[in-house]
C-alpha positions, 0 to 999 in steps of 0.5 A: 525247282530243278530236276534231271532226266536222261534222253535215253536210259543206259539199258535202252541205249546199249540194247540199240548199240548191240543190235547195230553191232550185231547187224554190222558183224553179220554184214561183214561175215556175209561179205567175207564168206563170199571171198573164197568163191570169187577170189581176188575180185571179191577180196579187192571189193572187201578191201575197198569197203573196210577202211580204218583211219583212211588206211586200207586194212586189206593190204594182203589178200583175203584168202591168205589171211582171212582172220586179219580182215575180220579182225580189222572189220570188227575193230572198225565196227567197235570204233563206230559203235563207241563213237555212236554211244558217246554221241547218244550219251547226254544228260539234260538238267532243267531248271525252272525259275518263276517270277518270284525267283527272278525278282529275288535274282534281280535284287541280287543284281541290284546289289552287284550293280551298286558295288560296280558303280562304286568300284569302277570309278576307283579303278578308273582313277587307279588306271590314270595314275598307273598310266602316268607312272608308267610314262614317267618310268619310260621317260626315265629310261629314255633320259638315263639309259646309256647306249653300249654300241658293242655288247661283246666288250662291256666295261666297269664304268657302266656297272650299276647304270641303266644300259641299252644293248642289242645282240644275238642270244647264244649258248656257244658250244654248250649242250643241254639235257633234261633231268636224268631219268628214263624219260630223258632224250638219248643224247644232249642237244647242242645250240639249245637255249631251253628244252622241255618235256610235256606229258599229256593224257587223253581224258574225258571232259564235260561240255554243256549247252544251254537253251532258255525259254521265257514264259509268255506271261510273267517273268518266269524262265526255264533253262535246259542244260545239256551235258555231253562228254568230250575227249581230248589231250590235256597236260594237266594230268588225270581228271577226277570223276565227271559230275554228271557222268559218274559211271564214266570214270577217267583212266589214269593209264600209265601216268603214275608210272611216268611220275615215278620214272621222272623222279622228284620235282624241282619245285614244291607242289603247285597251288590248286587249279583256279575255277575256269569257265565251262567248255574251254578247250583243255589246251586253252585251260592249261594255258590259263592255269599255267602248267608247271613244267617243273612238276613231274612228269613234265620237265624243263631245263635252261642253259646256264651258258646263255649270254648276249655278247659279254652279258650273261643271261640268268634263268630268271630273265629267260623264264620271265620274258617268255614272249622273247625267249620262249616263243619259237618252240621246235620239235627235238630231232627224232633221232634223239628220242629213244625208240623204247623205254625198258621200264615203260614197254607201253610207250613207242615212238611215233612218226613225229618223234613223240613217245605215246601209247597209241598204236600206229593207225589207232585212235587215242582212247581214254588213258593214253599218254603222249610225251612231246620233246621241244626246244628253243634254239639260240642265234636270235636277236634281242634288245635290252634296256636293263641294269648292268651288274656284276655276276657273283660266283655260284658255290655249285657252278663256280666262277661265272663264264661272263663277268657281267649280267643284267637285272632290273633297275630301281627308279628314283625320280627327282623333282623340284631340283632334287628336293622331292624324290618319288619311288617308281619301282623297278623296270627293264625292257627286253624285246625280240629283234634289233631295236635302238633306244629310240625304237624301244622307247616308242614301242614301250609308249605305244604298248602302254597307251594300248593297255590304258585304252583297253582298261578304260574301255573295260572300266566303262563297260563295268560302269554301264553294266552296273547301272543296268544291273541297278535297274534290273528289278524294274526290267524284271517287273516290266518283263511280266508283259511281253511288249513292255518287257522288251521296250523297258529293257531297251529304254533302261539300257539307253539310260544306263549307257548315257549315265555310265558314259557321263560318269566315266568322262567325269571321273577321267577328267578329274583324274586327269586334272589330279595326275596331270595338273599342268597339261590340264591347266593349259587345256582349261586356259585355252578352252576358257580363252576360246569361250571368252572370245566367243562370249565377247563377240556374241555380246558385241553382236547383241549390243549392236542389234539393240541400238535404236535406229534414227528416223529418216530425214524428210526432204525439203519442200522447195525441192518438191 
C-alpha cells in the first residue's frame, strides 16, 4: 500500500513566498526613499547591503540612477525567493510493507540467492581462465616483440611483426578545425591532436532521499522517500518531464537551434541511454553513458597527420586509447572563440572563452546553454607494442604521409613443438610516457594481477551475498521479534561468510589445477612431501613412546 503527499501545497507555498517578496520589496523601497535625504552616505549604505553574486550592484551613486538600484534589489529578491521556493518544493512518497509483504520479498531474494550461488562459481572459473590467457598474451609480447631503437626510420623487414618503439606524438605543422558551421572556432588551431566542442544545458533533475522505519513487533517496514529538484549542467541534452514534478517542466532553451546550426551528425543515432542509479551527478551520469561527441550539437575532430616518428597514428587508435591520447584536455585560446554568432544572438563569450546564454554576473536558469571548446596538444611521449603494418592509400585523402602504421597483432600460441596451436586473440599495448619493453611487460602484468584480484573479490562478495539471500526467509521470520531478529541476522551472516569463503577457495583451487596443472602438481608434491615427513616423524615418536621400559636390576646382596 502506498500513498503520496506534499509537505506544503502549491497554493500555501506561493502565498508565503509572495508575502516574503512583498515584505522585502517594502524594505528596499524604504531604504531607497531615504537616499535623497542623506545623500552619498545613505547611497553607500544601500550599496553595502544590496549585493548580487558578491558583486556590489551600486557601482554608481543612487541619486544619479535610482532606478538601476531598485532593479538590482528586485533582481536579488527574485533570486532569493526562487531559491527558497525550490528548497520548499518537495514530494514525499510513503510505502508500507507488512510482514506478509516482507515474506514474499524474502522468497524472491531466496531465488536470487540461488542464482548467485550457481553463477558466482562459473564467474570465478572464467576469471581464472581469463587471467592465464592474458598472462600468455603478455609473455608472447615479451618473447616476440622486436625493439626498434629509432622510430623515425622504420624498415620493411619488420612489417607484420610485433614491434616496440617510443617517441613523441606530433602533428608537425598541420592545423585542426571543427566541422564547418556557425559553432566553429574563428581560425584553425595549430599543434592540436584532437579538438572537441561540448554543449551543455542547465536542467532540472530529481534527487531522492529515503528513511526507513521498522515495526516494533513484526517484520513490517515503512519507507518514506523524499523527492526534490536539483539543477545542474548536463551534456546529455534537454531532459523530459520530471516524474514527481509534472508542473515543473524543463526548458529546451536554444538547444534545437544549436543542433540546426551544427549541421548533420557524423554517426548514426546513438542508442537509448541505459538506466543509471538515482542521485548521480549529471556529469558523472554523462561519463557512464558515454556522450557521443559526434552527435550534434557536439563535435570532435582528430588530426590526420598524427604520427610517432615514422609511424602514422589512425583515428581508431587515438579514439580507442583515451587514457593515453585524451587525458590532458586544455581550453582553446579565447581569441579563437567568436565573440558573437549572428544566427544565435543569445550567445555571448564569457571570461573563460566559453559561449553561453548566461549574462555576466547572473546565475544560470533552466534552459541556459554553455558551449566549451577544448583540445589536446601534441608533443607528449608514448610507448607502443603493436604490429607494424603498411598504410594503404585513401581514395579521399590520397597517399598517406607516412608509409608505416600500427595495428593489433593476432596471437597464435604454439605448444608441443608446434603440433598444437592456440588462438589467443589480438593484442596491442599503448602507454603514455617513455617505457622500454621490460617496463611495459612488467606494468601489463601488474595491471592484470590487479584486475584479477578485484574480480576475485567481487565474485566472493556475490557468493557471500547469495548465501545470505538464501537465508533471507529465516531472517525475516526472526525479525518479527526485536532481539532475535538482530541476533539471527548476525548469525546467518557469519554462516554465509564462512560457507561463501569455503566455496570460493574450493572453486579457485580447482580452477587453478585446471588452468595451471604443472604449478599445481609441484605445489601438491611439495605439500605432500612436507605432510609425509611430519606424519613419519609423528609415527616414530609414537612408536618410541609405546616401547616397554625394562625393570630396574637389583644390587648384589654381598655389597650390602
